[in-house]
Biopython code that builds the backbone (N, CA, C, O; Angstrom):
import numpy as np
from Bio.PDB.StructureBuilder import StructureBuilder

atoms = [
    (1, "MET", "N", (-116.319, -139.837, 136.071)),
    (1, "MET", "CA", (-115.947, -138.445, 136.249)),
    (1, "MET", "C", (-114.760, -138.169, 135.326)),
    (1, "MET", "O", (-113.787, -138.922, 135.304)),
    (2, "ILE", "N", (-114.856, -137.100, 134.581)),
    (2, "ILE", "CA", (-113.763, -136.663, 133.721)),
    (2, "ILE", "C", (-113.078, -135.493, 134.412)),
    (2, "ILE", "O", (-113.724, -134.512, 134.778)),
    (3, "VAL", "N", (-111.771, -135.603, 134.586)),
    (3, "VAL", "CA", (-110.981, -134.558, 135.231)),
    (3, "VAL", "C", (-109.981, -134.038, 134.211)),
    (3, "VAL", "O", (-109.168, -134.798, 133.684)),
    (4, "GLN", "N", (-110.041, -132.748, 133.937)),
    (4, "GLN", "CA", (-109.065, -132.116, 133.049)),
    (4, "GLN", "C", (-108.276, -131.118, 133.872)),
    (4, "GLN", "O", (-108.828, -130.452, 134.748)),
    (5, "ARG", "N", (-106.973, -131.014, 133.591)),
    (5, "ARG", "CA", (-106.158, -130.073, 134.354)),
    (5, "ARG", "C", (-105.344, -129.200, 133.420)),
    (5, "ARG", "O", (-104.954, -129.599, 132.324)),
    (6, "LEU", "N", (-105.107, -127.998, 133.900)),
    (6, "LEU", "CA", (-104.253, -127.047, 133.226)),
    (6, "LEU", "C", (-103.748, -126.070, 134.267)),
    (6, "LEU", "O", (-104.109, -126.164, 135.440)),
    (7, "ALA", "N", (-102.923, -125.143, 133.849)),
    (7, "ALA", "CA", (-102.418, -124.129, 134.776)),
    (7, "ALA", "C", (-102.628, -122.755, 134.164)),
    (7, "ALA", "O", (-102.439, -122.559, 132.964)),
    (8, "VAL", "N", (-103.018, -121.813, 134.999)),
    (8, "VAL", "CA", (-103.179, -120.419, 134.598)),
    (8, "VAL", "C", (-102.357, -119.586, 135.568)),
    (8, "VAL", "O", (-102.606, -119.595, 136.774)),
    (9, "ALA", "N", (-101.389, -118.875, 135.041)),
    (9, "ALA", "CA", (-100.507, -118.030, 135.859)),
    (9, "ALA", "C", (-99.904, -118.811, 137.024)),
    (9, "ALA", "O", (-99.782, -118.291, 138.133)),
    (10, "GLY", "N", (-99.530, -120.059, 136.763)),
    (10, "GLY", "CA", (-98.892, -120.869, 137.787)),
    (10, "GLY", "C", (-99.831, -121.530, 138.780)),
    (10, "GLY", "O", (-99.373, -122.235, 139.680)),
    (11, "THR", "N", (-101.128, -121.319, 138.640)),
    (11, "THR", "CA", (-102.111, -121.929, 139.532)),
    (11, "THR", "C", (-102.771, -123.117, 138.829)),
    (11, "THR", "O", (-103.188, -123.001, 137.677)),
    (12, "SER", "N", (-102.867, -124.249, 139.514)),
    (12, "SER", "CA", (-103.538, -125.422, 138.960)),
    (12, "SER", "C", (-105.024, -125.137, 138.803)),
    (12, "SER", "O", (-105.654, -124.554, 139.686)),
    (13, "VAL", "N", (-105.572, -125.551, 137.677)),
    (13, "VAL", "CA", (-106.998, -125.427, 137.413)),
    (13, "VAL", "C", (-107.519, -126.834, 137.126)),
    (13, "VAL", "O", (-106.999, -127.530, 136.253)),
    (14, "ILE", "N", (-108.529, -127.240, 137.852)),
    (14, "ILE", "CA", (-109.148, -128.555, 137.693)),
    (14, "ILE", "C", (-110.562, -128.339, 137.173)),
    (14, "ILE", "O", (-111.343, -127.594, 137.766)),
    (15, "TYR", "N", (-110.890, -129.003, 136.047)),
    (15, "TYR", "CA", (-112.231, -128.911, 135.464)),
    (15, "TYR", "C", (-112.873, -130.285, 135.543)),
    (15, "TYR", "O", (-112.340, -131.257, 135.007)),
    (16, "LEU", "N", (-114.004, -130.368, 136.206)),
    (16, "LEU", "CA", (-114.751, -131.616, 136.335)),
    (16, "LEU", "C", (-115.918, -131.614, 135.371)),
    (16, "LEU", "O", (-116.635, -130.621, 135.249)),
    (17, "SER", "N", (-116.104, -132.733, 134.686)),
    (17, "SER", "CA", (-117.250, -132.842, 133.788)),
    (17, "SER", "C", (-117.607, -134.315, 133.624)),
    (17, "SER", "O", (-116.830, -135.200, 133.983)),
    (18, "GLY", "N", (-118.754, -134.556, 133.094)),
    (18, "GLY", "CA", (-119.146, -135.907, 132.742)),
    (18, "GLY", "C", (-119.316, -136.859, 133.908)),
    (18, "GLY", "O", (-119.112, -138.063, 133.751)),
    (19, "THR", "N", (-119.682, -136.355, 135.065)),
    (19, "THR", "CA", (-119.879, -137.232, 136.214)),
    (19, "THR", "C", (-121.191, -137.992, 136.050)),
    (19, "THR", "O", (-122.234, -137.402, 135.766)),
    (20, "ALA", "N", (-121.123, -139.292, 136.230)),
    (20, "ALA", "CA", (-122.330, -140.105, 136.088)),
    (20, "ALA", "C", (-122.407, -141.111, 137.234)),
    (20, "ALA", "O", (-121.438, -141.810, 137.533)),
    (21, "VAL", "N", (-123.567, -141.169, 137.861)),
    (21, "VAL", "CA", (-123.824, -142.136, 138.924)),
    (21, "VAL", "C", (-125.145, -142.815, 138.576)),
    (21, "VAL", "O", (-126.135, -142.141, 138.291)),
    (22, "ARG", "N", (-125.163, -144.135, 138.598)),
    (22, "ARG", "CA", (-126.404, -144.859, 138.312)),
    (22, "ARG", "C", (-127.504, -144.425, 139.285)),
    (22, "ARG", "O", (-127.247, -144.134, 140.453)),
    (23, "ASP", "N", (-128.712, -144.393, 138.777)),
    (23, "ASP", "CA", (-129.845, -143.969, 139.600)),
    (23, "ASP", "C", (-129.936, -144.749, 140.913)),
    (23, "ASP", "O", (-130.261, -144.175, 141.952)),
    (24, "ALA", "N", (-129.655, -146.035, 140.873)),
    (24, "ALA", "CA", (-129.777, -146.871, 142.074)),
    (24, "ALA", "C", (-128.805, -146.442, 143.169)),
    (24, "ALA", "O", (-129.026, -146.745, 144.342)),
    (25, "TYR", "N", (-127.728, -145.741, 142.802)),
    (25, "TYR", "CA", (-126.704, -145.353, 143.776)),
    (25, "TYR", "C", (-126.720, -143.869, 144.116)),
    (25, "TYR", "O", (-125.903, -143.413, 144.916)),
    (26, "ARG", "N", (-127.634, -143.112, 143.522)),
    (26, "ARG", "CA", (-127.692, -141.683, 143.825)),
    (26, "ARG", "C", (-128.090, -141.459, 145.262)),
    (26, "ARG", "O", (-128.910, -142.191, 145.818)),
    (27, "GLY", "N", (-127.504, -140.444, 145.858)),
    (27, "GLY", "CA", (-127.788, -140.137, 147.250)),
    (27, "GLY", "C", (-126.963, -140.959, 148.222)),
    (27, "GLY", "O", (-127.174, -140.889, 149.433)),
    (28, "SER", "N", (-126.026, -141.738, 147.700)),
    (28, "SER", "CA", (-125.191, -142.591, 148.554)),
    (28, "SER", "C", (-123.779, -142.044, 148.742)),
    (28, "SER", "O", (-122.920, -142.723, 149.305)),
    (29, "GLY", "N", (-123.534, -140.827, 148.276)),
    (29, "GLY", "CA", (-122.227, -140.218, 148.459)),
    (29, "GLY", "C", (-121.189, -140.568, 147.408)),
    (29, "GLY", "O", (-120.000, -140.321, 147.615)),
    (30, "PHE", "N", (-121.614, -141.147, 146.266)),
    (30, "PHE", "CA", (-120.650, -141.536, 145.244)),
    (30, "PHE", "C", (-119.931, -140.346, 144.627)),
    (30, "PHE", "O", (-118.726, -140.418, 144.385)),
    (31, "PHE", "N", (-120.641, -139.251, 144.365)),
    (31, "PHE", "CA", (-119.969, -138.088, 143.772)),
    (31, "PHE", "C", (-118.875, -137.592, 144.707)),
    (31, "PHE", "O", (-117.760, -137.326, 144.257)),
    (32, "LYS", "N", (-119.165, -137.462, 145.989)),
    (32, "LYS", "CA", (-118.164, -136.980, 146.939)),
    (32, "LYS", "C", (-116.963, -137.907, 146.972)),
    (32, "LYS", "O", (-115.826, -137.437, 147.008)),
    (33, "ARG", "N", (-117.189, -139.220, 146.962)),
    (33, "ARG", "CA", (-116.067, -140.161, 146.964)),
    (33, "ARG", "C", (-115.251, -140.055, 145.683)),
    (33, "ARG", "O", (-114.022, -140.112, 145.729)),
    (34, "MET", "N", (-115.921, -139.899, 144.530)),
    (34, "MET", "CA", (-115.183, -139.724, 143.275)),
    (34, "MET", "C", (-114.374, -138.433, 143.317)),
    (34, "MET", "O", (-113.211, -138.409, 142.914)),
    (35, "PHE", "N", (-114.987, -137.368, 143.800)),
    (35, "PHE", "CA", (-114.302, -136.078, 143.894)),
    (35, "PHE", "C", (-113.089, -136.181, 144.819)),
    (35, "PHE", "O", (-111.992, -135.758, 144.455)),
    (36, "ASP", "N", (-113.281, -136.737, 146.004)),
    (36, "ASP", "CA", (-112.179, -136.869, 146.966)),
    (36, "ASP", "C", (-111.042, -137.714, 146.393)),
    (36, "ASP", "O", (-109.871, -137.378, 146.572)),
    (37, "THR", "N", (-111.375, -138.798, 145.711)),
    (37, "THR", "CA", (-110.360, -139.668, 145.110)),
    (37, "THR", "C", (-109.588, -138.925, 144.026)),
    (37, "THR", "O", (-108.363, -139.026, 143.959)),
    (38, "ALA", "N", (-110.294, -138.179, 143.177)),
    (38, "ALA", "CA", (-109.638, -137.430, 142.103)),
    (38, "ALA", "C", (-108.726, -136.346, 142.666)),
    (38, "ALA", "O", (-107.616, -136.160, 142.167)),
    (39, "MET", "N", (-109.169, -135.632, 143.687)),
    (39, "MET", "CA", (-108.347, -134.563, 144.257)),
    (39, "MET", "C", (-107.131, -135.115, 144.998)),
    (39, "MET", "O", (-106.056, -134.517, 144.956)),
    (40, "THR", "N", (-107.295, -136.256, 145.679)),
    (40, "THR", "CA", (-106.156, -136.882, 146.358)),
    (40, "THR", "C", (-105.143, -137.382, 145.331)),
    (40, "THR", "O", (-103.937, -137.247, 145.536)),
    (41, "ALA", "N", (-105.627, -137.960, 144.223)),
    (41, "ALA", "CA", (-104.721, -138.417, 143.168)),
    (41, "ALA", "C", (-103.975, -137.242, 142.547)),
    (41, "ALA", "O", (-102.808, -137.371, 142.176)),
    (42, "GLU", "N", (-104.636, -136.111, 142.435)),
    (42, "GLU", "CA", (-104.031, -134.925, 141.809)),
    (42, "GLU", "C", (-103.040, -134.227, 142.731)),
    (42, "GLU", "O", (-101.953, -133.844, 142.299)),
    (43, "PHE", "N", (-103.408, -134.061, 143.993)),
    (43, "PHE", "CA", (-102.619, -133.214, 144.894)),
    (43, "PHE", "C", (-101.992, -133.947, 146.082)),
    (43, "PHE", "O", (-101.142, -133.375, 146.763)),
    (44, "GLY", "N", (-102.377, -135.164, 146.344)),
    (44, "GLY", "CA", (-101.898, -135.849, 147.544)),
    (44, "GLY", "C", (-102.687, -135.383, 148.755)),
    (44, "GLY", "O", (-103.435, -136.164, 149.345)),
    (45, "ASP", "N", (-102.533, -134.130, 149.130)),
    (45, "ASP", "CA", (-103.277, -133.530, 150.238)),
    (45, "ASP", "C", (-104.014, -132.305, 149.704)),
    (45, "ASP", "O", (-103.473, -131.200, 149.723)),
    (46, "PRO", "N", (-105.263, -132.496, 149.220)),
    (46, "PRO", "CA", (-105.993, -131.376, 148.627)),
    (46, "PRO", "C", (-106.192, -130.197, 149.571)),
    (46, "PRO", "O", (-106.290, -129.055, 149.120)),
    (47, "ALA", "N", (-106.255, -130.458, 150.885)),
    (47, "ALA", "CA", (-106.467, -129.368, 151.845)),
    (47, "ALA", "C", (-105.295, -128.394, 151.845)),
    (47, "ALA", "O", (-105.464, -127.220, 152.171)),
    (48, "ALA", "N", (-104.107, -128.873, 151.482)),
    (48, "ALA", "CA", (-102.921, -128.022, 151.484)),
    (48, "ALA", "C", (-102.663, -127.388, 150.105)),
    (48, "ALA", "O", (-101.757, -126.568, 149.960)),
    (49, "ALA", "N", (-103.450, -127.764, 149.112)),
    (49, "ALA", "CA", (-103.219, -127.296, 147.740)),
    (49, "ALA", "C", (-103.997, -126.019, 147.441)),
    (49, "ALA", "O", (-105.102, -125.815, 147.943)),
    (50, "GLU", "N", (-103.407, -125.176, 146.625)),
    (50, "GLU", "CA", (-104.086, -123.975, 146.117)),
    (50, "GLU", "C", (-104.434, -124.257, 144.661)),
    (50, "GLU", "O", (-103.541, -124.433, 143.832)),
    (51, "PHE", "N", (-105.734, -124.299, 144.345)),
    (51, "PHE", "CA", (-106.141, -124.573, 142.968)),
    (51, "PHE", "C", (-107.503, -123.956, 142.696)),
    (51, "PHE", "O", (-108.255, -123.630, 143.615)),
    (52, "CYS", "N", (-107.799, -123.806, 141.423)),
    (52, "CYS", "CA", (-109.118, -123.343, 140.996)),
    (52, "CYS", "C", (-109.906, -124.570, 140.558)),
    (52, "CYS", "O", (-109.392, -125.416, 139.827)),
    (53, "LEU", "N", (-111.130, -124.661, 140.998)),
    (53, "LEU", "CA", (-112.005, -125.766, 140.643)),
    (53, "LEU", "C", (-113.099, -125.234, 139.733)),
    (53, "LEU", "O", (-113.786, -124.271, 140.072)),
    (54, "CYS", "N", (-113.257, -125.859, 138.588)),
    (54, "CYS", "CA", (-114.298, -125.461, 137.638)),
    (54, "CYS", "C", (-115.201, -126.661, 137.381)),
    (54, "CYS", "O", (-114.716, -127.781, 137.219)),
    (55, "TRP", "N", (-116.479, -126.438, 137.345)),
    (55, "TRP", "CA", (-117.406, -127.496, 137.014)),
    (55, "TRP", "C", (-118.649, -126.890, 136.392)),
    (55, "TRP", "O", (-118.958, -125.715, 136.590)),
    (56, "ARG", "N", (-119.349, -127.715, 135.640)),
    (56, "ARG", "CA", (-120.589, -127.289, 135.008)),
    (56, "ARG", "C", (-121.626, -128.350, 135.338)),
    (56, "ARG", "O", (-121.431, -129.534, 135.064)),
    (57, "THR", "N", (-122.710, -127.920, 135.918)),
    (57, "THR", "CA", (-123.757, -128.878, 136.282)),
    (57, "THR", "C", (-125.113, -128.186, 136.287)),
    (57, "THR", "O", (-125.219, -126.972, 136.462)),
    (58, "ARG", "N", (-126.116, -128.979, 136.095)),
    (58, "ARG", "CA", (-127.494, -128.513, 136.278)),
    (58, "ARG", "C", (-128.079, -129.134, 137.532)),
    (58, "ARG", "O", (-129.208, -128.831, 137.919)),
    (59, "ASN", "N", (-127.307, -130.004, 138.162)),
    (59, "ASN", "CA", (-127.757, -130.714, 139.351)),
    (59, "ASN", "C", (-127.446, -129.872, 140.585)),
    (59, "ASN", "O", (-126.275, -129.633, 140.878)),
    (60, "PRO", "N", (-128.454, -129.421, 141.309)),
    (60, "PRO", "CA", (-128.205, -128.552, 142.460)),
    (60, "PRO", "C", (-127.414, -129.234, 143.577)),
    (60, "PRO", "O", (-126.694, -128.550, 144.304)),
    (61, "VAL", "N", (-127.518, -130.537, 143.738)),
    (61, "VAL", "CA", (-126.754, -131.233, 144.772)),
    (61, "VAL", "C", (-125.268, -131.202, 144.414)),
    (61, "VAL", "O", (-124.429, -130.956, 145.281)),
    (62, "ILE", "N", (-124.939, -131.448, 143.157)),
    (62, "ILE", "CA", (-123.543, -131.400, 142.714)),
    (62, "ILE", "C", (-123.008, -129.984, 142.868)),
    (62, "ILE", "O", (-121.856, -129.797, 143.260)),
    (63, "TYR", "N", (-123.827, -128.989, 142.565)),
    (63, "TYR", "CA", (-123.402, -127.597, 142.743)),
    (63, "TYR", "C", (-123.049, -127.325, 144.210)),
    (63, "TYR", "O", (-122.009, -126.736, 144.505)),
    (64, "VAL", "N", (-123.907, -127.751, 145.107)),
    (64, "VAL", "CA", (-123.683, -127.504, 146.532)),
    (64, "VAL", "C", (-122.424, -128.235, 147.005)),
    (64, "VAL", "O", (-121.638, -127.673, 147.767)),
    (65, "LEU", "N", (-122.222, -129.480, 146.564)),
    (65, "LEU", "CA", (-121.026, -130.226, 146.960)),
    (65, "LEU", "C", (-119.757, -129.578, 146.409)),
    (65, "LEU", "O", (-118.744, -129.511, 147.105)),
    (66, "GLY", "N", (-119.803, -129.106, 145.175)),
    (66, "GLY", "CA", (-118.648, -128.407, 144.600)),
    (66, "GLY", "C", (-118.367, -127.108, 145.312)),
    (66, "GLY", "O", (-117.217, -126.785, 145.609)),
    (67, "ARG", "N", (-119.426, -126.359, 145.587)),
    (67, "ARG", "CA", (-119.289, -125.076, 146.283)),
    (67, "ARG", "C", (-118.663, -125.257, 147.665)),
    (67, "ARG", "O", (-117.920, -124.393, 148.130)),
    (68, "ALA", "N", (-118.961, -126.374, 148.316)),
    (68, "ALA", "CA", (-118.429, -126.624, 149.657)),
    (68, "ALA", "C", (-116.909, -126.775, 149.651)),
    (68, "ALA", "O", (-116.269, -126.638, 150.694)),
    (69, "GLN", "N", (-116.336, -127.053, 148.501)),
    (69, "GLN", "CA", (-114.889, -127.220, 148.400)),
    (69, "GLN", "C", (-114.156, -125.901, 148.185)),
    (69, "GLN", "O", (-112.925, -125.870, 148.195)),
    (70, "CYS", "N", (-114.888, -124.821, 147.993)),
    (70, "CYS", "CA", (-114.287, -123.564, 147.541)),
    (70, "CYS", "C", (-114.395, -122.445, 148.573)),
    (70, "CYS", "O", (-115.333, -122.402, 149.369)),
    (71, "ARG", "N", (-113.422, -121.544, 148.544)),
    (71, "ARG", "CA", (-113.494, -120.326, 149.364)),
    (71, "ARG", "C", (-114.467, -119.335, 148.753)),
    (71, "ARG", "O", (-115.155, -118.610, 149.471)),
    (72, "SER", "N", (-114.525, -119.302, 147.420)),
    (72, "SER", "CA", (-115.479, -118.422, 146.742)),
    (72, "SER", "C", (-115.899, -119.070, 145.436)),
    (72, "SER", "O", (-115.171, -119.883, 144.866)),
    (73, "VAL", "N", (-117.079, -118.701, 144.973)),
    (73, "VAL", "CA", (-117.634, -119.219, 143.724)),
    (73, "VAL", "C", (-118.006, -118.032, 142.849)),
    (73, "VAL", "O", (-118.639, -117.080, 143.304)),
    (74, "VAL", "N", (-117.603, -118.104, 141.591)),
    (74, "VAL", "CA", (-117.911, -117.042, 140.635)),
    (74, "VAL", "C", (-118.528, -117.679, 139.409)),
    (74, "VAL", "O", (-117.918, -118.601, 138.868)),
    (75, "PRO", "N", (-119.684, -117.265, 138.928)),
    (75, "PRO", "CA", (-120.563, -116.298, 139.574)),
    (75, "PRO", "C", (-121.292, -116.937, 140.751)),
    (75, "PRO", "O", (-121.469, -118.155, 140.789)),
    (76, "VAL", "N", (-121.708, -116.127, 141.697)),
    (76, "VAL", "CA", (-122.456, -116.599, 142.850)),
    (76, "VAL", "C", (-123.874, -116.934, 142.395)),
    (76, "VAL", "O", (-124.531, -116.130, 141.734)),
    (77, "ILE", "N", (-124.331, -118.115, 142.754)),
    (77, "ILE", "CA", (-125.700, -118.524, 142.446)),
    (77, "ILE", "C", (-126.434, -118.602, 143.776)),
    (77, "ILE", "O", (-126.104, -119.427, 144.629)),
    (78, "ARG", "N", (-127.413, -117.754, 143.946)),
    (78, "ARG", "CA", (-128.140, -117.681, 145.214)),
    (78, "ARG", "C", (-128.857, -118.995, 145.513)),
    (78, "ARG", "O", (-129.334, -119.668, 144.599)),
    (79, "ALA", "N", (-128.933, -119.356, 146.785)),
    (79, "ALA", "CA", (-129.578, -120.602, 147.212)),
    (79, "ALA", "C", (-131.031, -120.659, 146.772)),
    (79, "ALA", "O", (-131.521, -121.729, 146.410)),
    (80, "GLU", "N", (-131.728, -119.533, 146.797)),
    (80, "GLU", "CA", (-133.146, -119.563, 146.434)),
    (80, "GLU", "C", (-133.362, -119.886, 144.961)),
    (80, "GLU", "O", (-134.474, -120.235, 144.564)),
    (81, "THR", "N", (-132.314, -119.775, 144.142)),
    (81, "THR", "CA", (-132.413, -120.131, 142.730)),
    (81, "THR", "C", (-132.706, -121.615, 142.571)),
    (81, "THR", "O", (-133.368, -122.022, 141.616)),
    (82, "HIS", "N", (-132.212, -122.429, 143.508)),
    (82, "HIS", "CA", (-132.346, -123.866, 143.400)),
    (82, "HIS", "C", (-133.656, -124.394, 143.972)),
    (82, "HIS", "O", (-134.064, -125.502, 143.621)),
    (83, "GLY", "N", (-134.311, -123.662, 144.818)),
    (83, "GLY", "CA", (-135.550, -124.124, 145.413)),
    (83, "GLY", "C", (-135.320, -125.090, 146.556)),
    (83, "GLY", "O", (-134.181, -125.456, 146.843)),
    (84, "ALA", "N", (-136.381, -125.500, 147.203)),
    (84, "ALA", "CA", (-136.299, -126.347, 148.390)),
    (84, "ALA", "C", (-135.726, -127.725, 148.087)),
    (84, "ALA", "O", (-135.111, -128.336, 148.961)),
    (85, "GLY", "N", (-135.914, -128.229, 146.871)),
    (85, "GLY", "CA", (-135.425, -129.564, 146.511)),
    (85, "GLY", "C", (-133.915, -129.661, 146.493)),
    (85, "GLY", "O", (-133.376, -130.767, 146.437)),
    (86, "ALA", "N", (-133.208, -128.529, 146.541)),
    (86, "ALA", "CA", (-131.755, -128.550, 146.445)),
    (86, "ALA", "C", (-131.080, -128.690, 147.801)),
    (86, "ALA", "O", (-129.858, -128.828, 147.870)),
    (87, "ARG", "N", (-131.841, -128.658, 148.857)),
    (87, "ARG", "CA", (-131.224, -128.698, 150.182)),
    (87, "ARG", "C", (-130.635, -130.085, 150.456)),
    (87, "ARG", "O", (-131.236, -131.111, 150.135)),
    (88, "ILE", "N", (-129.457, -130.085, 151.053)),
    (88, "ILE", "CA", (-128.865, -131.337, 151.493)),
    (88, "ILE", "C", (-128.488, -131.188, 152.946)),
    (88, "ILE", "O", (-128.193, -130.084, 153.404)),
    (89, "ASN", "N", (-128.493, -132.280, 153.671)),
    (89, "ASN", "CA", (-128.118, -132.256, 155.073)),
    (89, "ASN", "C", (-126.620, -132.431, 155.175)),
    (89, "ASN", "O", (-126.042, -133.300, 154.522)),
    (90, "ARG", "N", (-125.991, -131.606, 155.992)),
    (90, "ARG", "CA", (-124.552, -131.729, 156.229)),
    (90, "ARG", "C", (-124.337, -132.250, 157.632)),
    (90, "ARG", "O", (-125.091, -131.929, 158.550)),
    (91, "PRO", "N", (-123.284, -133.072, 157.793)),
    (91, "PRO", "CA", (-123.016, -133.617, 159.138)),
    (91, "PRO", "C", (-122.642, -132.533, 160.109)),
    (91, "PRO", "O", (-122.386, -132.814, 161.280)),
]
sb = StructureBuilder()
sb.init_structure("model")
sb.init_model(0)
sb.init_chain("A")
sb.init_seg("    ")
for serial, (resi, resn, name, xyz) in enumerate(atoms, 1):
    if name == "N":
        sb.init_residue(resn, " ", resi, " ")
    sb.init_atom(name, np.array(xyz, "f"), 0.0, 1.0, " ", f" {name:<3s}", serial, name[0])
structure = sb.get_structure()
């Protein structure tokens, strides 16, 4: 996972790119663990931090996991755009 950071008007901006998980480990929660580790390293307590998260993906699962971290997503991508294969189960 590549994490780039900058600030816009005093707000931290985190850009995620280049995430790679071997096929044998996909679906095992590796992206979420990498994301959580990166955000904890950046902020200590990500839940208390105010930041903008930017990412680019064609993977609908990564999109859904990224979206779950945000109060709002711009532009909004409707769920039906991803089709039934994009659904993930949440605890």
